[in-house]
N, C-alpha and C positions, 0 to 999 in steps of 0.2 A: 470574387466568385470561386476561384480555384481554391484559396486559402479556405474559404468557409467550408468546401466539400472535403478538404484534406483534414480540417478540425473535427468535422463530424466523423470521418472515417477512423481517425486516431481515437476519438472518444468511444467509438464502438468497441474498438479493441481494448482500451482500458475497461470500459465496464464489463465485458466479457471475462478478462483476467480476473478482476475483483470477484466477480461472482463464482468463477469456476474453481479457482484456487486460493481465494481469500488474500491475494498479493498480487503484486506487479503493477499496481496503479501508478504510483510516481515514478517508479523505476522505467516505466514505459513513457509516462506522461510527459516528463521533464525533457528528456532527449527530444521526444517527437515535437513538443513545442518549439524546441531550439533549432532542430535540424530538419524537420518537415514542415511545420506551420510557419516558421521563420521570424519567431520571437528572437531579439538580439541580446536582451539583458538576461543573464543567468538568474538573478535574483526575481525578475518578474516572471520567467518561467516558472520557478518554484513556487511563487505565491499563486499563480494562476492555476497550476496543477494541484495545489493543496485545496482550492475551492472545487475544482472538478471532482477530485478524488474523493473529498467529503460528502458531496452531493450524491454521487454514484454509489458510495458504499451504504448510505442510508437507504437509498431507492432499492438497492439488489439486496438490503437485509430483509424486505417484506416476503420475497417467495421463501428464503430460507426459514424465516420464522414460521410462515404458513406449513413448512413440511416439517417443523419440529427440529430444526437444526441447532437452535439457538439455546445455549444455557445461560439463562439470564443472570443468575447470581455470580457466576464465574466472570461472565463478561463484562457486567457492570463494576465489579471489584477491580479487574484488570483495567478498564477504561478509567476510572476514577483516579487512581494514583498516576496513570499514564498521562493523562491531561497536564498533570503538574510537571512531569518531566519534559512533555512537548513543549510547554511554554519556556521552560529554561533552555532546552535545546534550540528552539528557533530564535530566541532573543540572542544567543551567542552566535547563531549560524548567520544572521544578518550581518554581523561585525566581520566576518571572514571575507576576503576577497572572493568574488564570484567565481573565478576560473580556478582558483584553488580549491573551491568548494565543489566544483564539478570533477575535479581530480580526485579528491576524496570519495565522492559519490561513486565514481567509476570503480575505485578500489573496493568499496562497500559491495558493489555489483558483483564483482568478482567472487568476493567471500561466499555471497548469496547463492551465486551459480555452483561453486564448489559444495554448498551445504545441499543443494537440489540434486546435484549429481550423485551424492550418497543416498538420496531417496528418503523421502517421508514415510516413515513406518506406519502401517496401518495398525488397527489395534486400539489399545486402551480400552478402559471397561468403564468409563464414565463414574467412577468410583468418587463422587463428590455431589453436593458440597459438603466437605467436612471441615469443622472450625480449624482444624491444624492446616489446612490447605490455603486458607485465605491470606495470612502473612507472606506466603510464598507468591501467591497471584499479585498481590499489592507490589511487592519488590520487583519482581519480574516486570510487571506492567510500568513502573516507573523507569526503569533502564529502557525498556523497548521505546517508551514514549521520548525519552530524552534524544536517543538515537534518531527517532522518526523527526522530531522537530528540528534538529541539528541539520539534516540533510534535507528537510523539506518534502518527506515522503509519508506516505500513510502508514508504513510499516507492517504491511499485511505478512511479508516474509520473515519479520521478526515476531509478529504476534502469533501466528499459528503455531510455530514451534514451541514458543513461549508458553502458550495455554496448554499444550499437550505436556509439556514438561512440568508444568505448576500444577496442574490439576489431575493428569492421567485420561483425559477425555479423548475419545476416539476422533479420527482425522475429520470427518464431515461435520462432527460437532464444532471443532475447532476452526473450521472455515466459516461456518455460519456464526458463530460467536465472535470471530475476529473482525466481523464489519461493524461490530458496535463500537470496539475500540479504533478501528481504521478511521471511521467517522469522526470519532471525537478528537483524535490526535490531529488529523488532518484539518479539522474546524479550529482548533487551537492555532495551529501554524498559518491557516488562512487568515484568521482575524488578526495575528500579529503582523503578518505581510501587509494586510490591505490597510492597518492603521498607518502603515508607511507608505501608501500609495503604490504597492508593488503587486498588483493584480490588474490583468486585462480581461475586464468583465464580460465582453462580448465573446471573446474566444473561450472563456470558460463556460459560458452558456451553451456555445456549439459543443463543447466536449460533453456537457452533461446531457444534452438533448441525443448525440449519439450514443453514449453510455447506457441509455434505457433500453434500447433495443438489444445492444450486446449483452447486457448484465442478465436480462430475462432468458435470454438463450444460454448463457453461462450457467446459471442457477438450474436449469433443467438438466444440463449435462452433467452437473457436479455429481448428482445421486448415482448416476450410471457409471461414473468413471471413479468412483471411491475406492474400488478394488483393483483398478488398473493404472494408477497413478504414475507408476514408474516410467513408462514411455512418455507421457505428458511432462513431467519433471525434466527429462533428458532433452526434449525439444526445447521447452522454454529456457533451459539452463544455456543451451548453445545460443538461443537469441540473445540472452542477457551477456552472454561472453562477448558476441560481437558488437553489440552496442556500447558496452564498457570500452572494448578496444578503440572504437571509433572515437568515443569521448575522450580517451587518454591521449589519443594521436592529435586530436584538434587542440586540447588545453595544455599539453605539456611543452607544445611550442610557441605559447602565446606569451 
């Protein structure tokens, strides 16, 4: 019973993060599944988190789409090539020792935290879709998808800056559009891991259920906080550093 409540609470936080900042799904979900919910196999945690993140991303896409935050041509182009990268990355990731994968994952989290501390710049002029931008979107999408699949993450922290870099869109549009790619990448990883029996379906369902409530709240706050994201990035970056440090301590001595 306690484990179920913990899974619901953790799912709410994951959904809230996805809807609010377009990322943080698996970066939060995988450590929570391991160290809070109590899954013991890193690969099982990665596969389960991929199912939960994919579901929550598509659910949380709805309020962003209704608010006009999704730039569909850019999002679909980015996601289409990213799926190919995610399949290749997740296939390779399954062959890496689980604890070594978590160490690499923690190191990626520290890089993400450093980027967040620099702050996501607001702005962008939504100067797309232009034909010259789609090759850049496709290439950036493939790279983000490959990293997403390898580490078993939805990739929002890679996708949001990737969309801004490749298309010049404003940050609130990148957050909404990123959920298309997050859902696609995580779905690819989830299918790949599920085919190997590396998904705990009951826990994934609880994560999704919790994520619905958290996600809709996060989407409502995203519009209001679009101009004051510096403080939010700082708080979340500190949380990422703490979790990454804990994962490194746990797994470097295994």
